[in-house]
C-alpha positions in Angstrom: 104.1 47.4 61.1 107.8 47.0 62.6 107.4 43.1 62.6 106.2 42.4 58.8 108.8 44.6 57.1 111.0 43.0 59.4 109.6 39.5 58.1 109.7 40.7 54.7 113.7 41.5 55.6 114.1 38.2 56.3 112.5 36.1 53.2 113.8 39.4 51.1 117.8 37.9 51.9 117.1 33.9 52.8 115.5 33.5 49.2 117.1 36.2 47.4 113.6 37.8 46.3 113.8 40.9 45.2 113.4 43.6 43.0 115.0 44.8 41.3 117.8 47.2 41.7 120.6 48.7 40.1 124.1 48.7 42.6 126.8 51.8 41.8 130.6 51.6 42.4 131.0 54.9 44.8 134.5 56.6 46.4 133.5 57.7 50.2 136.2 59.8 51.7 137.4 58.8 54.8 140.7 61.0 56.6 141.8 61.1 53.5 141.7 58.1 52.0 139.3 57.0 49.5 137.2 54.1 50.1 136.2 51.9 47.4 132.2 51.0 47.9 128.6 49.6 46.0 126.0 51.8 46.3 122.4 50.1 45.9 118.8 52.1 45.6 117.3 55.3 47.2 117.1 56.9 50.1 113.7 56.4 51.0 112.6 54.9 54.7 116.6 55.0 55.5 120.3 54.6 55.5 122.2 51.3 56.2 125.5 50.9 56.1 126.5 47.2 55.4 130.3 46.0 57.1 131.9 43.2 55.5 134.4 42.2 58.0 137.2 39.2 57.2 135.4 37.8 54.0 137.9 37.4 51.8 136.4 38.9 49.1 135.7 42.3 50.9 132.1 44.4 49.0 132.4 41.3 46.5 131.3 38.4 48.5 127.5 37.4 46.9 126.6 37.4 50.8 126.8 41.0 50.6 125.2 42.0 47.2 122.1 39.5 48.7 122.2 41.9 51.8 122.2 45.4 50.2 120.3 44.0 47.5 117.8 43.2 50.0 117.8 46.5 52.3 117.6 48.8 48.8 114.2 46.0 47.4 112.8 47.4 50.5 113.8 50.9 50.1 117.1 51.8 51.9 119.7 53.4 50.5 122.8 50.7 51.2 127.0 51.7 51.4 
């Protein structure tokens, strides 16, 4: 079953085929600072944290948006 879920995720991420997923901007408190983030989906399967790394657009990179929507369309809460 997990192989099928993995294949579905890859298809959704590569083909940008997603169920409609709402994105909301949130602030996450870390050591006295507030980090701006986006939250996608609801926690039905678990929670996924995506770290953008060195992309120039940071969390606003369309590839990060696509990845968040792909995980969320499978039932994960994504930050």
